[in-house]
C-alpha positions, 0 to 999 in steps of 0.5 A: 075512782074511775074516769068521768066520761062525757059523750057529746052527741045523743044520736044512735052511736053516742047513745049506744056508747053511753049505754055500753059504758054505763052498764060496765059501771063507768061514770058516764054523762050523755050530752044531748043538743038541747034541754028539751031532748035531754029531759025527754031522754032522762025521764023516759030512759029512751032515745028514739034514735036507738029504739032498742035500748033502755038507758041504765039508771046510772046514765046521766043525761043532760044538755050541759057539757060537764067537766070530764077526764075524757070526751067522746065526740059523736056529733055529726062530722060537720058539727065537730069544729063548732063543738070543740071550743065548747069543751071545758078544760083540757081533757083528751078527746076521742073522735068518734065521727066519720067523714071529712069536713066540707070546704076544708076536706080535713079529717077529724084528727086534723081539726083538733089542735088544742088538746090531746086527741084519738080516733075511735073507729071500726066495724060497729052497729050502734044497736049491737053495741048497745045490746052488748053483743061482742065487737072490736074497735080501734083506738088510734093516736100517735101518743102511746101513753095516751093510747094505753090510758084511753084503752084502759078507761074505755074497754069493756067485757063486750068491746075489745079495743086495739091500739094504733098509732096511725090516727090519720089512717084510721080516720080516713078508713072510717070516712071513705068506707061510707062512700064505697058503701053507697056504691055497694048499695047501688050495685045490690039495689040495681041487681048487679050481683054479689060478684060486682059487690065483692069486686067493688069492696076489694078495689075500694080497699086498694084506692083508700089504702093509696090515699092513706099512704099519700096523706102520710098514714099507713096503707096497712092501716086500711087492711085492719078493723078501721078499714077493711073491717068497717068496710065489710060491715058497712057494705053488707049490713042492711043496717048501714045508712050508707049501704041502704041509701045506695040500695034505694038509689039502685032501685031508682029512688031519687036522692032528694026523696031518700034523704027527705025521709031520714032524720039521721045523717048519711055521712057518705053523701057529704064525704064523697065530694070532699074525699074526691077533692082530697084525693085529687089534691094528693094526685091519687086516683079513686075511680069508685069514689069518683063514680059515686060523687058523680052519681050523687051529683046527678052527673051520671046515671047507674048504667053510665057509672057501671060502663065508666068503671068497667071501661077503664083501661086494663092493668095488672092488680 
């Protein structure tokens, strides 16, 4: 009998994973935040957060968190700490949220302290995963046996999973790419060109890798799916919430107005200042992330931001 998988969080990503696993014949339960929403999704087999997907009949939808062999946490990053104590038993958790916790500046695997944990991350749009299009992701944990067991339980014909021992580096790549994606969106929205976007993505990888190494992760992790792969998708795909937010800002829209029109969380907005603070505490320079944080805070406008980045002291790459 296959493992019981519980996905906590019925947003687009949680729903996409639930659809993927259910179609693969796995025993999966999708847990919504309240009974009313769970009832609507269960009866209609439809979730407005992922309108392109019809939920398979074998997918269980509930507001109650069941006992499970594996918990996948797809809640927004700022809800992770409050969600963990609600999980029954001691089954491992797979962290699918991306970002840093405001206040503590901690990454997802640094928050879990009472059960086995792994990070699932990579260049994946929810609607493509739900559609069964081919994709790859990273399952990261230092526990080799747990890594092997989780990959065996979660792999499907359309989602290829690669293992990594570097959970912190994988989590950092997934968090920081949202900040760089906002910058990429600003560049394109402001009409600054493909050259500028390519340079920004490349230098973004460099500064994320520097921070990964400083925090005890591996710089090379950032060159893989959880870093470069995720960054490329998020900085070039119009379906990215962070890229589209930056694009709208580049066109001159106010941040408050953009966020007011959205129901889904744009993680890069809260991640930017936390990432910058974490980097400062580690003594790591992250000029692109700093520019994004100042832009989001209203401390600089787009011309000033570009001038600050282009005017930095010259040095070898």
